[in-house]
Backbone of each chain as nested JSON, in Angstrom:
{
  "chains": [
    {"id": "A", "residues": [
      {"number": 1, "name": "UNK", "atoms": {"N": [-8.783, -16.072, -5.633], "CA": [-9.136, -15.623, -4.242], "C": [-10.021, -14.347, -4.362]}},
      {"number": 2, "name": "UNK", "atoms": {"N": [-11.103, -14.322, -3.656], "CA": [-11.967, -13.155, -3.715], "C": [-11.356, -12.016, -2.913]}},
      {"number": 3, "name": "UNK", "atoms": {"N": [-11.858, -10.798, -3.124], "CA": [-11.351, -9.614, -2.413], "C": [-11.543, -9.766, -0.934]}},
      {"number": 4, "name": "UNK", "atoms": {"N": [-12.685, -10.306, -0.523], "CA": [-12.923, -10.526, 0.909], "C": [-11.939, -11.467, 1.47]}},
      {"number": 5, "name": "UNK", "atoms": {"N": [-11.684, -12.544, 0.762], "CA": [-10.689, -13.559, 1.199], "C": [-9.289, -12.881, 1.314]}},
      {"number": 6, "name": "UNK", "atoms": {"N": [-8.964, -12.03, 0.366], "CA": [-7.677, -11.349, 0.422], "C": [-7.538, -10.444, 1.671]}},
      {"number": 7, "name": "UNK", "atoms": {"N": [-8.58, -9.722, 1.951], "CA": [-8.547, -8.862, 3.148], "C": [-8.367, -9.722, 4.396]}},
      {"number": 8, "name": "UNK", "atoms": {"N": [-9.103, -10.809, 4.434], "CA": [-9.009, -11.697, 5.607], "C": [-7.636, -12.287, 5.741]}},
      {"number": 9, "name": "UNK", "atoms": {"N": [-7.066, -12.697, 4.587], "CA": [-5.713, -13.313, 4.615], "C": [-4.681, -12.309, 5.06]}},
      {"number": 10, "name": "UNK", "atoms": {"N": [-4.816, -11.024, 4.608], "CA": [-3.94, -9.997, 5.069], "C": [-4.007, -9.776, 6.574]}},
      {"number": 11, "name": "UNK", "atoms": {"N": [-5.19, -9.763, 7.113], "CA": [-5.414, -9.538, 8.516], "C": [-4.808, -10.696, 9.332]}},
      {"number": 12, "name": "UNK", "atoms": {"N": [-5.044, -11.895, 8.873], "CA": [-4.551, -13.077, 9.562], "C": [-3.007, -13.106, 9.509]}},
      {"number": 13, "name": "UNK", "atoms": {"N": [-2.461, -12.708, 8.378], "CA": [-0.998, -12.706, 8.222], "C": [-0.388, -11.703, 9.199]}},
      {"number": 14, "name": "UNK", "atoms": {"N": [-0.984, -10.561, 9.38], "CA": [-0.444, -9.535, 10.3], "C": [-0.413, -10.099, 11.709]}},
      {"number": 15, "name": "UNK", "atoms": {"N": [-1.405, -10.82, 12.037], "CA": [-1.469, -11.482, 13.388], "C": [-0.276, -12.509, 13.474]}},
      {"number": 16, "name": "UNK", "atoms": {"N": [-0.089, -13.246, 12.405], "CA": [0.959, -14.273, 12.38], "C": [2.342, -13.686, 12.578]}},
      {"number": 17, "name": "UNK", "atoms": {"N": [2.596, -12.538, 11.984], "CA": [3.925, -11.973, 12.097], "C": [4.031, -11.033, 13.321]}},
      {"number": 18, "name": "UNK", "atoms": {"N": [2.963, -10.975, 14.096], "CA": [2.997, -10.189, 15.354], "C": [2.815, -8.737, 15.154]}},
      {"number": 19, "name": "UNK", "atoms": {"N": [2.168, -8.308, 14.032], "CA": [1.908, -6.931, 13.796], "C": [0.424, -6.722, 13.474]}},
      {"number": 20, "name": "UNK", "atoms": {"N": [-0.386, -6.571, 14.509], "CA": [-1.794, -6.463, 14.284], "C": [-2.487, -5.798, 15.435]}},
      {"number": 21, "name": "UNK", "atoms": {"N": [-3.496, -4.925, 15.091], "CA": [-4.226, -4.234, 16.151], "C": [-5.103, -5.241, 16.917]}},
      {"number": 22, "name": "UNK", "atoms": {"N": [-5.312, -6.42, 16.317], "CA": [-6.173, -7.44, 17.034], "C": [-5.324, -8.25, 17.959]}},
      {"number": 23, "name": "UNK", "atoms": {"N": [-4.044, -8.071, 18.039], "CA": [-3.21, -8.832, 18.963], "C": [-3.631, -8.538, 20.392]}},
      {"number": 24, "name": "UNK", "atoms": {"N": [-3.408, -9.468, 21.308], "CA": [-3.816, -9.25, 22.661], "C": [-3.221, -7.976, 23.252]}},
      {"number": 25, "name": "UNK", "atoms": {"N": [-4.041, -7.25, 23.996], "CA": [-3.55, -5.987, 24.607], "C": [-2.498, -6.325, 25.637]}},
      {"number": 26, "name": "UNK", "atoms": {"N": [-1.59, -5.354, 25.918], "CA": [-0.612, -5.606, 26.936], "C": [-1.244, -5.83, 28.314]}},
      {"number": 27, "name": "UNK", "atoms": {"N": [-0.657, -6.664, 29.113], "CA": [-1.209, -6.932, 30.438], "C": [-1.194, -5.615, 31.243]}},
      {"number": 28, "name": "UNK", "atoms": {"N": [-2.36, -5.32, 31.88], "CA": [-2.366, -4.093, 32.648], "C": [-1.409, -4.12, 33.838]}},
      {"number": 29, "name": "UNK", "atoms": {"N": [-0.854, -2.949, 34.161], "CA": [0.13, -2.907, 35.266], "C": [-0.676, -2.955, 36.587]}},
      {"number": 30, "name": "UNK", "atoms": {"N": [-0.26, -3.907, 37.417], "CA": [-0.981, -4.021, 38.73], "C": [-0.203, -3.286, 39.804]}},
      {"number": 31, "name": "UNK", "atoms": {"N": [-0.833, -3.121, 40.904], "CA": [-0.189, -2.405, 42.018], "C": [1.075, -3.183, 42.453]}},
      {"number": 32, "name": "UNK", "atoms": {"N": [0.981, -4.539, 42.354], "CA": [2.114, -5.337, 42.772], "C": [3.308, -5.1, 41.829]}},
      {"number": 33, "name": "UNK", "atoms": {"N": [3.035, -4.903, 40.527], "CA": [4.147, -4.64, 39.55], "C": [4.811, -3.346, 39.872]}},
      {"number": 34, "name": "UNK", "atoms": {"N": [4.055, -2.364, 40.325], "CA": [4.65, -1.019, 40.593], "C": [5.553, -1.034, 41.79]}},
      {"number": 35, "name": "UNK", "atoms": {"N": [5.318, -1.959, 42.681], "CA": [6.092, -1.943, 43.96], "C": [7.521, -2.465, 43.7]}}
    ]},
    {"id": "B", "residues": [
      {"number": 1, "name": "UNK", "atoms": {"N": [-14.808, 9.976, -17.416], "CA": [-13.543, 10.328, -18.1], "C": [-13.15, 9.214, -19.045]}},
      {"number": 2, "name": "UNK", "atoms": {"N": [-12.79, 9.535, -20.164], "CA": [-12.246, 8.587, -21.127], "C": [-10.738, 8.674, -21.089]}},
      {"number": 3, "name": "UNK", "atoms": {"N": [-10.205, 9.674, -21.789], "CA": [-8.819, 9.904, -21.684], "C": [-8.633, 11.198, -20.869]}},
      {"number": 4, "name": "UNK", "atoms": {"N": [-7.531, 11.332, -20.19], "CA": [-7.289, 12.52, -19.413], "C": [-5.985, 12.557, -18.712]}},
      {"number": 5, "name": "UNK", "atoms": {"N": [-5.682, 13.717, -18.158], "CA": [-4.428, 13.857, -17.409], "C": [-4.557, 13.179, -16.076]}},
      {"number": 6, "name": "UNK", "atoms": {"N": [-3.388, 12.877, -15.507], "CA": [-3.379, 12.2, -14.173], "C": [-3.125, 13.337, -13.117]}},
      {"number": 7, "name": "UNK", "atoms": {"N": [-4.217, 13.785, -12.568], "CA": [-4.058, 14.802, -11.538], "C": [-5.015, 14.618, -10.368]}},
      {"number": 8, "name": "UNK", "atoms": {"N": [-5.651, 13.427, -10.258], "CA": [-6.588, 13.227, -9.154], "C": [-6.324, 11.905, -8.456]}},
      {"number": 9, "name": "UNK", "atoms": {"N": [-5.089, 11.465, -8.532], "CA": [-4.774, 10.169, -7.879], "C": [-4.927, 10.321, -6.337]}},
      {"number": 10, "name": "UNK", "atoms": {"N": [-5.577, 9.271, -5.773], "CA": [-5.681, 9.247, -4.297], "C": [-4.761, 8.218, -3.716]}},
      {"number": 11, "name": "UNK", "atoms": {"N": [-4.163, 8.499, -2.55], "CA": [-3.288, 7.581, -1.881], "C": [-3.471, 7.735, -0.379]}},
      {"number": 12, "name": "UNK", "atoms": {"N": [-3.836, 6.637, 0.232], "CA": [-3.991, 6.602, 1.677], "C": [-3.128, 5.495, 2.222]}},
      {"number": 13, "name": "UNK", "atoms": {"N": [-2.642, 5.746, 3.449], "CA": [-1.906, 4.667, 4.165], "C": [-2.389, 4.672, 5.612]}},
      {"number": 14, "name": "UNK", "atoms": {"N": [-1.994, 3.636, 6.324], "CA": [-2.319, 3.606, 7.77], "C": [-1.927, 2.279, 8.367]}},
      {"number": 15, "name": "UNK", "atoms": {"N": [-1.879, 2.265, 9.691], "CA": [-1.519, 1.075, 10.436], "C": [-2.712, 0.107, 10.556]}},
      {"number": 16, "name": "UNK", "atoms": {"N": [-3.892, 0.595, 10.332], "CA": [-5.073, -0.29, 10.436], "C": [-5.933, -0.217, 9.185]}},
      {"number": 17, "name": "UNK", "atoms": {"N": [-6.814, -1.226, 9.062], "CA": [-7.662, -1.347, 7.888], "C": [-9.035, -0.7, 8.15]}},
      {"number": 18, "name": "UNK", "atoms": {"N": [-9.544, 0.189, 7.33], "CA": [-8.926, 0.645, 6.065], "C": [-7.941, 1.764, 6.272]}},
      {"number": 19, "name": "UNK", "atoms": {"N": [-7.035, 1.924, 5.354], "CA": [-6.056, 2.982, 5.428], "C": [-6.78, 4.307, 5.493]}},
      {"number": 20, "name": "UNK", "atoms": {"N": [-6.338, 5.152, 6.45], "CA": [-7.158, 6.382, 6.689], "C": [-6.335, 7.677, 6.591]}},
      {"number": 21, "name": "UNK", "atoms": {"N": [-5.048, 7.603, 6.502], "CA": [-4.207, 8.826, 6.414], "C": [-4.094, 9.205, 4.91]}},
      {"number": 22, "name": "UNK", "atoms": {"N": [-4.739, 10.25, 4.561], "CA": [-4.81, 10.637, 3.133], "C": [-3.623, 11.473, 2.776]}},
      {"number": 23, "name": "UNK", "atoms": {"N": [-2.706, 10.94, 1.992], "CA": [-1.475, 11.712, 1.588], "C": [-1.591, 12.263, 0.194]}},
      {"number": 24, "name": "UNK", "atoms": {"N": [-2.812, 12.187, -0.407], "CA": [-3.016, 12.529, -1.814], "C": [-2.553, 13.963, -2.088]}},
      {"number": 25, "name": "UNK", "atoms": {"N": [-2.725, 14.858, -1.144], "CA": [-2.371, 16.267, -1.379], "C": [-0.861, 16.474, -1.462]}},
      {"number": 26, "name": "UNK", "atoms": {"N": [-0.076, 15.456, -1.128], "CA": [1.39, 15.579, -1.188], "C": [1.995, 14.77, -2.313]}},
      {"number": 27, "name": "UNK", "atoms": {"N": [1.154, 14.032, -3.043], "CA": [1.655, 13.163, -4.109], "C": [1.958, 13.998, -5.345]}},
      {"number": 28, "name": "UNK", "atoms": {"N": [3.165, 13.855, -5.9], "CA": [3.488, 14.517, -7.141], "C": [3.662, 13.533, -8.318]}},
      {"number": 29, "name": "UNK", "atoms": {"N": [3.806, 12.28, -8.002], "CA": [3.989, 11.232, -8.969], "C": [3.599, 9.889, -8.339]}},
      {"number": 30, "name": "UNK", "atoms": {"N": [2.861, 9.038, -9.112], "CA": [2.38, 7.858, -8.577], "C": [2.336, 6.728, -9.563]}},
      {"number": 31, "name": "UNK", "atoms": {"N": [2.873, 5.548, -9.267], "CA": [2.804, 4.412, -10.155], "C": [2.397, 3.158, -9.388]}},
      {"number": 32, "name": "UNK", "atoms": {"N": [1.302, 2.555, -9.759], "CA": [0.958, 1.22, -9.235], "C": [1.264, 0.237, -10.312]}},
      {"number": 33, "name": "UNK", "atoms": {"N": [2.179, -0.677, -10.0], "CA": [2.525, -1.762, -10.97], "C": [1.941, -3.066, -10.509]}},
      {"number": 34, "name": "UNK", "atoms": {"N": [1.055, -3.596, -11.275], "CA": [0.457, -4.89, -10.993], "C": [1.168, -5.941, -11.843]}},
      {"number": 35, "name": "UNK", "atoms": {"N": [1.696, -6.939, -11.193], "CA": [2.503, -7.971, -11.877], "C": [2.188, -9.31, -11.26]}},
      {"number": 36, "name": "UNK", "atoms": {"N": [2.534, -10.327, -12.039], "CA": [2.431, -11.699, -11.503], "C": [3.61, -12.479, -12.023]}},
      {"number": 37, "name": "UNK", "atoms": {"N": [4.049, -13.392, -11.197], "CA": [5.155, -14.265, -11.575], "C": [4.826, -15.026, -12.877]}},
      {"number": 38, "name": "UNK", "atoms": {"N": [5.826, -15.289, -13.662], "CA": [5.663, -16.001, -14.944], "C": [6.17, -17.4, -14.736]}},
      {"number": 39, "name": "UNK", "atoms": {"N": [5.305, -18.392, -14.806], "CA": [5.713, -19.762, -14.611], "C": [5.747, -20.504, -15.951]}},
      {"number": 40, "name": "UNK", "atoms": {"N": [6.904, -21.036, -16.253], "CA": [7.005, -21.707, -17.515], "C": [6.495, -23.163, -17.398]}},
      {"number": 41, "name": "UNK", "atoms": {"N": [5.666, -23.556, -18.406], "CA": [5.117, -24.881, -18.392], "C": [5.428, -25.608, -19.656]}},
      {"number": 42, "name": "UNK", "atoms": {"N": [6.447, -25.145, -20.291], "CA": [6.845, -25.756, -21.576], "C": [7.173, -27.255, -21.401]}},
      {"number": 43, "name": "UNK", "atoms": {"N": [6.642, -28.087, -22.281], "CA": [6.875, -29.512, -22.155], "C": [7.195, -30.088, -23.552]}},
      {"number": 44, "name": "UNK", "atoms": {"N": [7.48, -31.365, -23.541], "CA": [7.818, -32.035, -24.803], "C": [6.713, -31.809, -25.844]}},
      {"number": 45, "name": "UNK", "atoms": {"N": [7.118, -31.696, -27.092], "CA": [6.253, -31.48, -28.233], "C": [5.684, -30.081, -28.37]}},
      {"number": 46, "name": "UNK", "atoms": {"N": [5.896, -29.217, -27.387], "CA": [5.615, -27.801, -27.539], "C": [6.537, -27.227, -28.592]}},
      {"number": 47, "name": "UNK", "atoms": {"N": [6.048, -26.33, -29.436], "CA": [6.862, -25.658, -30.421], "C": [7.214, -24.218, -30.027]}},
      {"number": 48, "name": "UNK", "atoms": {"N": [6.759, -23.794, -28.898], "CA": [7.142, -22.534, -28.348], "C": [7.052, -22.565, -26.827]}},
      {"number": 49, "name": "UNK", "atoms": {"N": [7.674, -21.669, -26.152], "CA": [7.608, -21.624, -24.679], "C": [6.137, -21.32, -24.257]}},
      {"number": 50, "name": "UNK", "atoms": {"N": [5.724, -21.991, -23.213], "CA": [4.331, -21.765, -22.73], "C": [4.464, -21.286, -21.263]}},
      {"number": 51, "name": "UNK", "atoms": {"N": [3.553, -20.386, -20.812], "CA": [3.624, -19.861, -19.529], "C": [2.209, -19.718, -18.925]}},
      {"number": 52, "name": "UNK", "atoms": {"N": [2.165, -19.76, -17.627], "CA": [0.993, -19.357, -16.882], "C": [1.433, -18.345, -15.777]}},
      {"number": 53, "name": "UNK", "atoms": {"N": [0.456, -17.682, -15.205], "CA": [0.83, -16.716, -14.176], "C": [0.881, -17.394, -12.816]}},
      {"number": 54, "name": "UNK", "atoms": {"N": [1.761, -16.952, -11.981], "CA": [1.893, -17.445, -10.623], "C": [1.352, -16.453, -9.633]}},
      {"number": 55, "name": "UNK", "atoms": {"N": [2.126, -16.246, -8.549], "CA": [1.686, -15.318, -7.49], "C": [1.812, -13.908, -7.958]}},
      {"number": 56, "name": "UNK", "atoms": {"N": [0.961, -13.037, -7.366], "CA": [1.041, -11.603, -7.678], "C": [2.339, -11.049, -7.077]}},
      {"number": 57, "name": "UNK", "atoms": {"N": [2.898, -10.108, -7.752], "CA": [4.136, -9.399, -7.302], "C": [3.994, -7.936, -7.651]}},
      {"number": 58, "name": "UNK", "atoms": {"N": [3.312, -7.176, -6.801], "CA": [2.928, -5.798, -7.122], "C": [3.809, -4.822, -6.362]}},
      {"number": 59, "name": "UNK", "atoms": {"N": [3.851, -3.643, -6.857], "CA": [4.626, -2.59, -6.183], "C": [4.012, -1.176, -6.429]}},
      {"number": 60, "name": "UNK", "atoms": {"N": [4.364, -0.263, -5.532], "CA": [3.913, 1.132, -5.676], "C": [5.141, 2.024, -5.645]}},
      {"number": 61, "name": "UNK", "atoms": {"N": [5.245, 2.928, -6.567], "CA": [6.312, 3.93, -6.584], "C": [5.658, 5.303, -6.49]}},
      {"number": 62, "name": "UNK", "atoms": {"N": [6.041, 6.052, -5.461], "CA": [5.358, 7.308, -5.207], "C": [6.346, 8.382, -4.845]}},
      {"number": 63, "name": "UNK", "atoms": {"N": [6.127, 9.593, -5.323], "CA": [6.877, 10.723, -4.9], "C": [6.007, 11.638, -4.093]}},
      {"number": 64, "name": "UNK", "atoms": {"N": [6.489, 12.004, -2.86], "CA": [5.691, 12.726, -1.901], "C": [6.432, 13.981, -1.507]}},
      {"number": 65, "name": "UNK", "atoms": {"N": [5.734, 15.136, -1.395], "CA": [6.298, 16.314, -0.821], "C": [6.447, 16.016, 0.7]}},
      {"number": 66, "name": "UNK", "atoms": {"N": [7.589, 16.291, 1.253], "CA": [7.924, 15.794, 2.613], "C": [7.439, 16.747, 3.667]}},
      {"number": 67, "name": "UNK", "atoms": {"N": [6.114, 16.977, 3.724], "CA": [5.488, 17.845, 4.695], "C": [5.666, 17.26, 6.107]}},
      {"number": 68, "name": "UNK", "atoms": {"N": [6.096, 18.084, 7.056], "CA": [6.399, 17.561, 8.423], "C": [5.266, 17.751, 9.417]}},
      {"number": 69, "name": "UNK", "atoms": {"N": [4.081, 18.215, 8.935], "CA": [2.98, 18.38, 9.859], "C": [2.423, 17.009, 10.328]}},
      {"number": 70, "name": "UNK", "atoms": {"N": [1.726, 17.02, 11.463], "CA": [1.105, 15.769, 11.976], "C": [0.172, 15.223, 10.909]}},
      {"number": 71, "name": "UNK", "atoms": {"N": [0.171, 13.893, 10.798], "CA": [-0.611, 13.199, 9.782], "C": [-0.289, 13.525, 8.338]}},
      {"number": 72, "name": "UNK", "atoms": {"N": [0.883, 14.169, 8.148], "CA": [1.364, 14.428, 6.787], "C": [2.455, 13.425, 6.472]}},
      {"number": 73, "name": "UNK", "atoms": {"N": [3.314, 13.709, 5.517], "CA": [4.192, 12.688, 4.962], "C": [5.309, 12.228, 5.99]}},
      {"number": 74, "name": "UNK", "atoms": {"N": [6.079, 13.208, 6.455], "CA": [7.244, 12.852, 7.267], "C": [6.881, 12.027, 8.522]}},
      {"number": 75, "name": "UNK", "atoms": {"N": [5.946, 12.506, 9.288], "CA": [5.624, 11.814, 10.502], "C": [4.918, 10.511, 10.248]}},
      {"number": 76, "name": "UNK", "atoms": {"N": [4.065, 10.488, 9.229], "CA": [3.372, 9.193, 8.899], "C": [4.391, 8.126, 8.443]}},
      {"number": 77, "name": "UNK", "atoms": {"N": [5.309, 8.487, 7.605], "CA": [6.279, 7.522, 7.133], "C": [7.228, 7.099, 8.259]}},
      {"number": 78, "name": "UNK", "atoms": {"N": [7.575, 8.054, 9.084], "CA": [8.458, 7.665, 10.243], "C": [7.749, 6.654, 11.134]}},
      {"number": 79, "name": "UNK", "atoms": {"N": [6.439, 6.839, 11.358], "CA": [5.668, 5.956, 12.177], "C": [5.526, 4.559, 11.551]}},
      {"number": 80, "name": "UNK", "atoms": {"N": [5.283, 4.553, 10.24], "CA": [5.061, 3.268, 9.544], "C": [6.339, 2.499, 9.187]}},
      {"number": 81, "name": "UNK", "atoms": {"N": [7.473, 3.153, 9.335], "CA": [8.711, 2.552, 8.9], "C": [8.932, 1.148, 9.529]}},
      {"number": 82, "name": "UNK", "atoms": {"N": [9.375, 0.206, 8.791], "CA": [9.65, -1.155, 9.204], "C": [8.372, -1.907, 9.521]}},
      {"number": 83, "name": "UNK", "atoms": {"N": [7.234, -1.532, 8.974], "CA": [6.031, -2.244, 9.198], "C": [5.333, -2.583, 7.881]}},
      {"number": 84, "name": "UNK", "atoms": {"N": [4.338, -3.436, 7.961], "CA": [3.422, -3.63, 6.827], "C": [2.256, -2.656, 7.084]}},
      {"number": 85, "name": "UNK", "atoms": {"N": [2.099, -1.721, 6.147], "CA": [1.045, -0.713, 6.328], "C": [-0.083, -0.96, 5.303]}},
      {"number": 86, "name": "UNK", "atoms": {"N": [-1.331, -0.664, 5.696], "CA": [-2.407, -0.735, 4.785], "C": [-2.324, 0.43, 3.792]}},
      {"number": 87, "name": "UNK", "atoms": {"N": [-2.719, 0.244, 2.589], "CA": [-2.797, 1.313, 1.589], "C": [-4.093, 1.203, 0.81]}},
      {"number": 88, "name": "UNK", "atoms": {"N": [-4.452, 2.361, 0.236], "CA": [-5.572, 2.378, -0.724], "C": [-5.239, 3.417, -1.755]}},
      {"number": 89, "name": "UNK", "atoms": {"N": [-5.458, 3.159, -3.012], "CA": [-5.158, 4.127, -4.024], "C": [-6.173, 4.082, -5.175]}},
      {"number": 90, "name": "UNK", "atoms": {"N": [-6.296, 5.124, -5.894], "CA": [-7.273, 5.172, -6.967], "C": [-6.788, 6.216, -7.982]}},
      {"number": 91, "name": "UNK", "atoms": {"N": [-7.24, 5.972, -9.249], "CA": [-6.872, 6.906, -10.296], "C": [-7.54, 8.262, -10.04]}},
      {"number": 92, "name": "UNK", "atoms": {"N": [-8.793, 8.254, -9.545], "CA": [-9.498, 9.457, -9.215], "C": [-10.18, 9.339, -7.887]}},
      {"number": 93, "name": "UNK", "atoms": {"N": [-9.645, 10.032, -6.93], "CA": [-10.157, 9.943, -5.574], "C": [-11.425, 10.758, -5.325]}},
      {"number": 94, "name": "UNK", "atoms": {"N": [-11.829, 11.565, -6.37], "CA": [-12.94, 12.469, -6.105], "C": [-14.293, 11.905, -6.649]}},
      {"number": 95, "name": "UNK", "atoms": {"N": [-14.229, 10.747, -7.276], "CA": [-15.485, 10.142, -7.771], "C": [-15.618, 8.738, -7.215]}},
      {"number": 96, "name": "UNK", "atoms": {"N": [-16.835, 8.192, -7.245], "CA": [-17.129, 6.883, -6.704], "C": [-16.38, 5.821, -7.46]}},
      {"number": 97, "name": "UNK", "atoms": {"N": [-16.21, 4.687, -6.807], "CA": [-15.565, 3.527, -7.429], "C": [-16.446, 2.972, -8.552]}},
      {"number": 98, "name": "UNK", "atoms": {"N": [-15.797, 2.529, -9.605], "CA": [-16.521, 1.95, -10.765], "C": [-15.47, 1.071, -11.544]}},
      {"number": 99, "name": "UNK", "atoms": {"N": [-15.975, 0.455, -12.563], "CA": [-15.023, -0.364, -13.373], "C": [-13.962, 0.582, -13.981]}},
      {"number": 100, "name": "UNK", "atoms": {"N": [-14.349, 1.846, -14.275], "CA": [-13.366, 2.796, -14.842], "C": [-12.512, 3.426, -13.785]}},
      {"number": 101, "name": "UNK", "atoms": {"N": [-12.885, 3.299, -12.483], "CA": [-12.116, 3.943, -11.435], "C": [-12.11, 3.001, -10.213]}},
      {"number": 102, "name": "UNK", "atoms": {"N": [-11.505, 1.85, -10.333], "CA": [-11.505, 0.878, -9.202], "C": [-10.567, 1.423, -8.1]}},
      {"number": 103, "name": "UNK", "atoms": {"N": [-10.825, 0.94, -6.916], "CA": [-9.968, 1.258, -5.783], "C": [-9.103, 0.003, -5.473]}},
      {"number": 104, "name": "UNK", "atoms": {"N": [-7.814, 0.275, -5.298], "CA": [-6.893, -0.806, -5.02], "C": [-6.421, -0.668, -3.537]}},
      {"number": 105, "name": "UNK", "atoms": {"N": [-6.37, -1.77, -2.873], "CA": [-5.943, -1.738, -1.438], "C": [-5.249, -3.048, -1.045]}},
      {"number": 106, "name": "UNK", "atoms": {"N": [-4.546, -2.923, 0.04], "CA": [-3.734, -4.096, 0.511], "C": [-2.697, -3.64, 1.503]}},
      {"number": 107, "name": "UNK", "atoms": {"N": [-1.628, -4.36, 1.528], "CA": [-0.517, -4.081, 2.447], "C": [0.729, -3.745, 1.684]}},
      {"number": 108, "name": "UNK", "atoms": {"N": [1.48, -2.765, 2.119], "CA": [2.829, -2.457, 1.603], "C": [3.868, -2.581, 2.69]}},
      {"number": 109, "name": "UNK", "atoms": {"N": [5.033, -3.041, 2.297], "CA": [6.145, -3.136, 3.255], "C": [6.869, -1.803, 3.217]}},
      {"number": 110, "name": "UNK", "atoms": {"N": [6.794, -1.051, 4.334], "CA": [7.503, 0.241, 4.379], "C": [8.904, -0.01, 4.873]}},
      {"number": 111, "name": "UNK", "atoms": {"N": [9.776, -0.429, 3.973], "CA": [11.138, -0.793, 4.35], "C": [12.165, 0.262, 3.954]}},
      {"number": 112, "name": "UNK", "atoms": {"N": [11.715, 1.287, 3.308], "CA": [12.654, 2.316, 2.937], "C": [11.952, 3.675, 2.851]}},
      {"number": 113, "name": "UNK", "atoms": {"N": [12.5, 4.667, 3.547], "CA": [11.96, 6.058, 3.54], "C": [13.112, 6.977, 3.405]}},
      {"number": 114, "name": "UNK", "atoms": {"N": [12.851, 8.245, 2.984], "CA": [13.908, 9.23, 2.88], "C": [13.449, 10.51, 3.63]}},
      {"number": 115, "name": "UNK", "atoms": {"N": [13.494, 10.462, 4.977], "CA": [13.02, 11.622, 5.768], "C": [13.846, 12.905, 5.485]}},
      {"number": 116, "name": "UNK", "atoms": {"N": [15.083, 12.749, 5.111], "CA": [15.903, 13.896, 4.758], "C": [16.408, 13.643, 3.307]}},
      {"number": 117, "name": "UNK", "atoms": {"N": [16.074, 14.551, 2.4], "CA": [16.393, 14.387, 1.005], "C": [16.363, 15.647, 0.238]}},
      {"number": 118, "name": "UNK", "atoms": {"N": [17.473, 16.05, -0.346], "CA": [17.445, 17.245, -1.229], "C": [18.733, 18.036, -1.139]}},
      {"number": 119, "name": "UNK", "atoms": {"N": [18.974, 18.814, -2.159], "CA": [20.124, 19.74, -2.161], "C": [19.599, 21.08, -1.653]}},
      {"number": 120, "name": "UNK", "atoms": {"N": [20.543, 21.974, -1.487], "CA": [20.177, 23.279, -0.941], "C": [19.099, 23.946, -1.758]}},
      {"number": 121, "name": "UNK", "atoms": {"N": [18.083, 24.414, -1.109], "CA": [16.932, 25.158, -1.748], "C": [15.999, 24.277, -2.51]}},
      {"number": 122, "name": "UNK", "atoms": {"N": [16.225, 22.928, -2.49], "CA": [15.254, 22.067, -3.118], "C": [13.984, 21.923, -2.282]}},
      {"number": 123, "name": "UNK", "atoms": {"N": [12.899, 21.547, -2.926], "CA": [11.723, 21.151, -2.136], "C": [11.993, 19.748, -1.574]}},
      {"number": 124, "name": "UNK", "atoms": {"N": [11.751, 19.612, -0.282], "CA": [11.961, 18.281, 0.35], "C": [10.92, 17.294, -0.153]}},
      {"number": 125, "name": "UNK", "atoms": {"N": [11.392, 16.182, -0.676], "CA": [10.508, 15.106, -1.207], "C": [10.937, 13.752, -0.69]}},
      {"number": 126, "name": "UNK", "atoms": {"N": [10.0, 12.833, -0.728], "CA": [10.405, 11.385, -0.533], "C": [10.005, 10.649, -1.786]}},
      {"number": 127, "name": "UNK", "atoms": {"N": [11.011, 10.034, -2.409], "CA": [10.722, 9.201, -3.588], "C": [10.873, 7.742, -3.19]}},
      {"number": 128, "name": "UNK", "atoms": {"N": [9.733, 7.068, -3.109], "CA": [9.687, 5.767, -2.452], "C": [9.113, 4.664, -3.34]}},
      {"number": 129, "name": "UNK", "atoms": {"N": [9.61, 3.487, -3.175], "CA": [9.073, 2.308, -3.86], "C": [8.735, 1.278, -2.777]}},
      {"number": 130, "name": "UNK", "atoms": {"N": [7.521, 0.794, -2.764], "CA": [7.063, -0.148, -1.777], "C": [6.666, -1.47, -2.454]}},
      {"number": 131, "name": "UNK", "atoms": {"N": [7.084, -2.56, -1.962], "CA": [6.657, -3.88, -2.362], "C": [5.283, -4.141, -1.729]}},
      {"number": 132, "name": "UNK", "atoms": {"N": [4.334, -4.623, -2.476], "CA": [3.048, -5.015, -1.926], "C": [3.205, -6.375, -1.2]}},
      {"number": 133, "name": "UNK", "atoms": {"N": [2.713, -6.477, 0.006], "CA": [2.744, -7.799, 0.731], "C": [1.415, -8.458, 0.431]}},
      {"number": 134, "name": "UNK", "atoms": {"N": [1.488, -9.63, -0.213], "CA": [0.224, -10.348, -0.552], "C": [-0.388, -9.779, -1.818]}},
      {"number": 135, "name": "UNK", "atoms": {"N": [-1.604, -10.106, -2.025], "CA": [-2.315, -9.675, -3.218], "C": [-2.954, -8.314, -3.016]}},
      {"number": 136, "name": "UNK", "atoms": {"N": [-3.494, -7.739, -4.102], "CA": [-4.204, -6.486, -4.054], "C": [-5.671, -6.748, -4.138]}},
      {"number": 137, "name": "UNK", "atoms": {"N": [-6.481, -6.088, -3.323], "CA": [-7.883, -6.124, -3.393], "C": [-8.383, -4.989, -4.299]}},
      {"number": 138, "name": "UNK", "atoms": {"N": [-9.21, -5.365, -5.259], "CA": [-9.777, -4.326, -6.214], "C": [-11.271, -4.254, -5.995]}},
      {"number": 139, "name": "UNK", "atoms": {"N": [-11.735, -3.074, -5.736], "CA": [-13.182, -2.836, -5.523], "C": [-13.689, -1.778, -6.466]}},
      {"number": 140, "name": "UNK", "atoms": {"N": [-14.921, -1.934, -6.915], "CA": [-15.503, -1.008, -7.894], "C": [-16.727, -0.25, -7.361]}},
      {"number": 141, "name": "UNK", "atoms": {"N": [-16.816, -0.237, -6.058], "CA": [-17.976, 0.44, -5.432], "C": [-17.459, 1.319, -4.296]}},
      {"number": 142, "name": "UNK", "atoms": {"N": [-18.336, 2.137, -3.764], "CA": [-18.015, 2.959, -2.646], "C": [-17.317, 4.284, -2.987]}},
      {"number": 143, "name": "UNK", "atoms": {"N": [-16.818, 4.952, -1.97], "CA": [-16.098, 6.209, -2.21], "C": [-14.669, 6.002, -1.677]}},
      {"number": 144, "name": "UNK", "atoms": {"N": [-13.777, 6.928, -2.106], "CA": [-12.383, 6.786, -1.713], "C": [-12.24, 7.274, -0.235]}}
    ]}
  ]
}
């Protein structure tokens, strides 16, 4: 496995276990939620 | 450098790639162990055991002065605890990467820290061993 492939595999694995900066951002709080 | 003392090791960690929190100034001891599983392939008519390598199984053992400043050891390790953190290390952080000074990077599982450690009047330190998650990337270019 090349170094680039290893970096990609690490990033993809972090997404898979739910620990990644690229995971979807939290849903913004709406005015309705605050009420 | 051909032969020399170990006094310029670089060690960075962080929650994102590339690791950006430089803990080198707090490192008093550092060991990167690169290892691979040993798979036996011995078969009939072999006259000795035969092996090939399997998956990588690497680890880092580091002793850190437990500085409690922001972006220093204590707060960084407390933040990274129970996560897979990016790391980068080198034998000499002050010179460019080369075959003689490659940079090693990847993920470590921060599953054990010692935020409080020491007897009365001791220097506070964290003596930690981290399992590497996945393989290690080795690069011979760029700067630390």
